[in-house]
N, C-alpha and C positions, 0 to 999 in steps of 0.2 A: 927472564923466566917466561915460558910460553903462557899466553893469556888463558888457554883452556885449563891450566893447572892452578889458577888463582881461585881460592875459596872466597866467594863473596859473602859478606855478612847479610843475614836476613834483615829485611826492612824492620825498623822498630815497631811499626804498627802491626805487622804480621806476628811478630814474637809476642806482643802484648795480647793480641786476640787469642792466640793459642793458649797462653798462660791463663787467661780469664776463663776460657772454655774448660780447661782441665780443672781449675779450682772449682768451677760450678759443678762439674761432674763429681768431684770429691764431696762437695756439700750435699748434693742430691742423693748419692749412694749412702752417705752417713745417716741421713734423715730417714730414708725409705727402706733400707735393707738391714737385715740382721748383721751384727758386727762382723762375723766371719765372711759373709758374702760382700759386705761393704769393703772390707780390707782387700779381698780378692779383686774386686772391680777397681779399686784404687790402684792396685799394683798394675793392672792392665792399662789403665789410663796413664799412669806414670811412664810405663814402658812405651806407650805410643808417642810420648814426648821425645824419645830417642830418635824416632823417625821424623816427626814433624818439625822439631827445632833444627836450626842449621848451625848455630854456634856451638863449639866444643864444650864450653862451660854449661850451657843449657842442657846439652845432651848428657853430659856426665852427671849433672844434678838430677836429671830425670831417671837415669839408670840407678843412682844411689837411692832415690826415693822409691823406685819400683822394688828394689831389693829389700828396703825397710818394710814396705807394705806386705810383700810376699812372706817375709819371715814372721811378721806380726800375725798374719792370717794363719800360718801353719801353727804357731804357738797357741793362738786363740782357739783353733779347732781342737788341738790336743787337750787343752785344759777344759774345754767345753764337754768333751767326751768323759773326762774324769769327774766332772761336777756331778753331784748327786741330784738326779732329776726329781721334780716335784711329784708326789704320789698321784695327785689328781690332774696331771698335765694333759691327759686326753679327755678330761671331763668338760662338758659344755653345760652351763647352767642358764636357764632361760627364766627370768623373773618377769611377772606381770602384776603390777607395773614395773618397768625396767629400773626406775630410780625410786627407791623408797627410804633413802636416808636424807636427812637435812643437816645443814651446817650448824655447828654449835660453838659459841665463843669460848666455852670452858674446855670441852673435850674434843673439839674438832668436828665431830659428826655424831649422829645418833639416829635411831629409827624414827620415821615420821609418825606422829601420833595418829591413831584412828585409821590405819590402813590395813587392808588384807592383801597378802601377797601370794599369788599362785606360782609355785616353783617346780620346774621340771629339770631333773638332773639326768644327762645323757652321756653314755660312754660310746663314742662314735654314733651309731644309729640305735643303740640299745637304751631304752629308758630304764634308768636305775631307780629313780624315785619320782613321785609326783605328789607334792605336799602343799600344805597351806600354812603360812605364817600369819598370825593375827596380832597386830600391834594395838594395844588398848589406847583409849584417849589420853591416858597418863604417860604414854611412851614406853611402858613396859610390855613385854610379850605376854599374851594371855596365858594364864596358868590354871588349867582345869584342876579342881581339887582344893584351890585356895579359898579361904574364907575372908570375910571383911572384919573379923574380930579375932581375938586371941593374940598370942605373941607373933612377932614378925621375924621371918627368916628371909634375909636378902641373899639372893644368888647373883653374884656379879662376875663378869669376866668376858670371854670372847665367844667364838662360835660354838665351843664345846659346852658352855653354859647355855647359850641361846638355843642350841639344838638344831644346827644347820642340817638339812636333809631329813628332818623329823616333823611330824604334826605337833600341834600345841600340846596334846595330851601325852606325847611320847618323850618329852624333854626330861632332863634330870630334875629341874625344879617341880614340874608337874607330878612326876612319879613319886617324888619325896612327899608332896602334899597329899597325894591320893592314899599313901600308906600310913599317914599319921592317924593315930587313934582319936586325938582331940583336934578340934578346929584350930587352924592357924593361918595367919596371913603370910603367904609365900609369894615372893615377887621375883620374876625372872627379868633381871637387868643385863643379861648378856647381850653383847653387840659384836657382830662379825668384825674380826680384825683388831680387836682391842688388845692392849698389853697392860701389865701392872701400872704403867705410867698413867693410863686413862683412869684406872680405879683410884689411884692415890689422889689424883687431881680432883676427881669427882667428890671424894669424901672430904678433902681439904676445903672445898668450896660449898659443901652442904648440898650437893646436887641430888643425893639420894634421900635426903631427910623427908621429903614430901611423900615418900612411899611407906613411911613407918606408921603402923597402927599399934599403939601401946608400946611395950618394951621390945627391943631387939634381942632375940634369944641367941642368934648366931648369924654370922656372915660367911657364906660358902663361896669359894672360887676354885677354879681348876688350873693347875700349873703344869706346864709341859715345856721341854726345850724348844719347841717350835715357836714359842713366843719371844725367845731371846733376841733375834734380829730386830724386832719391833721397838725395843727400848732405845735403840739408837736411830730409829726412823728408817730402817731399811725395808721399805715397802712403798709402792707408788701411791697408796691411798692415805699415807700418814703425814703428808705435808703440813696440814693444819692441826695436827695432834700435839699434845703437850710434850715438851722436851725437858728432861731433867739431866743434870750433870752432877758429878761428885767432886767436891773440892779436895784439897790436899789432906784435910782432916777426915775425909770419908763422909761428909755431910751432904745430903741431897739439896739441890737448889733447882727451882723451876725457872727456866730462862725464856719462856715463850713457846713458839712453835718451831718445828724443824725447818719449814720454808723460810721463816723469818731469820733464823740463824744462818741459813745458806746464802741468803741475799746479803746479809751483813758480812759474811766471810766467804767470798767466792771460791777460795781454795777448798773449803769444806764442801761447798756445793759441787765443785769439779771432782773431788774425791768420791763423793756419794755417787755421782753419775758413772765414774770409772768402775767402781766395784759393783754397781748395779748392772751395767751393760757389758762389761768385759770380764769374761771368766778368768783370764790370766791375772788381771788386777785383783779380783776377788780371791784367787788362790794364793797370790803372793802375800796378801794381807790377812789371810785367814786366821793365823794364830793370834796376832795383835788385836784384830777386831773381835774375835771370840772372847779374849780376855777382858776387853772393854765391856762387851755385852754381859759377861758373867758378873763382873763387879757391880754393874748398874742394876742388873736383874735382882741379885740377892739383896741389894740395898733397898730396892723398891718393894720387894716382898716384906722385908723387915719393917719398912715404914708403913706399909699397908696394915700389918698386924698391929702396930702401935696406934695408928689412927682408929682402927676398929675398937680397940680397947678403950681409948680415951674418949672417943665421941659417942660410942654406943654402949660402952660397958659390957661388951660381948666378946666371945672368942671368934677368931678367924679360923675356919675349918679349911684345910688345904687338901683338896683332892689332887693327887699328884701322879703323873705318868713320867717318872724319871727312872733311870737305871740305878739300883742301889748297890750293886756289886758286879764284878766282871763275871759274866755267864757266857758259856760257849755259844756262839752264833749271835750274840747281841751286838748290833752294829753301832750303837751309840754309847759305847763304854766310856768314851772320853768325857762324858758328862757326869760321871760318878763323883769326882771331886767337887763339882758345883752343887750337886744334890746334898753332899755331906755338909756343906755350908748352910743350905736351906734347912736341913734337918736339925741343926742346932737351935732353931727357933722354938720357943716353948709354946707350941700351938697344936691343936688336934690335927692329925693327918690321916688321910684315907688313901692307901696305896692301890692304884689301878692294876698294876702288874701282878699282884697276888690274885686278882680276879681272872685276868686274861691268860695267865700262865706263860708257857714257852711261845716264842715267836711263831712257831708253826701253827699255833692255834689262834693267832690274832685275827685271822680273817673271819672268825665267827663273831667278833665283837665290834667290827667296824664296817661302815658302809662300803660296799665293793667299789673299787676304783676311785673312791672319794677320800677315805681315810678318817672321816668323822665318826664318833661313837654312834653305834646303832641303838635302837630302842632297848634291846636286850642288855647291852652294857650299861646304859643309863639306869635301868631298873635295878641292876645289881649294885651299882654305885650308890643309888639312893638308899638301898637297904643298909649298906655299910655306913653311910653318913648317919642314918637313924641310930644304928648301933653305937657309933662313936659318940653321939650326943645323948645316948641312953634314953631315947624317947620310945614310949609304947606305940606299937603299930597295930593296925587292923588285922 
């Protein structure tokens, strides 16, 4: 055989260096780029191996890897387009101070006591709101209209109760307090990003007891499908939050934190990362994950109602923003069966959608580009809560 037709193997050191460089490129792209772009770059890097490697096995392996990354990138781009975008995806929120939550051993995090937060919400270059959040030394949000005597009304929940994008006197708890005919101690214990799991754990451990003056007349919370992913820890801010699971008998058990569970069970941690960062993985698991969320969410709301009754001898008032039936143009009709399960609870309920009407009118009741209730909606909800509790108003 002529010597010029002999294929000489690449030196082992050269092959090893090329492999190391390609692997390093894969790692860097995965860390620094969005999934679709990372997969596209990985496909190009793998394709370069076809040129750089000399051995047929290395070249074939590189070609197969390039095909895998390219196919994965196309699938990921497709499912990313299909994924429902966040309503406030183009909103920028500038908080001063930038960090105003502190860690908490019971619920993971809570507002820092005694801080005043200047908040600017912007849609691109347009200022949508400029508000102030005042956190009292007790850790609750300031509630204008509240008194230091009379019955206690505890408002617990997430940003809807807290009043994100609103001044202290515009929140639901404050407008409730301002319309009461008789003085009452109204407490705003809403915290951005909370789920029913936080509320259950807080009451189980007596975290809210220090806010009570006299008898608790009612505990009010806001329920919406947007909270469902949080009960299984799907949110980058929920790592140290309380984790609950259901046993085979349907009983709730507190198991620690989500991060603690993921470190103990690496497979669960990897699955969380996959559905968080890969639209294709999230889409493939959507039905099973939503079923898990629904079962846990309903159980947590039921447990919350039970705890309020047992610990405070008071009703849990559920302000709810759920679809009650299939209405034309309603995009979240799949949640109707879940709401029917929540409705079986024997608890006072205040429907938000009877206030806001058809979806074409919703823009009148929510902060533009942000999605949180505006002051108008909170005022109307406050009036309905007062009616539900049969309280005299000013």
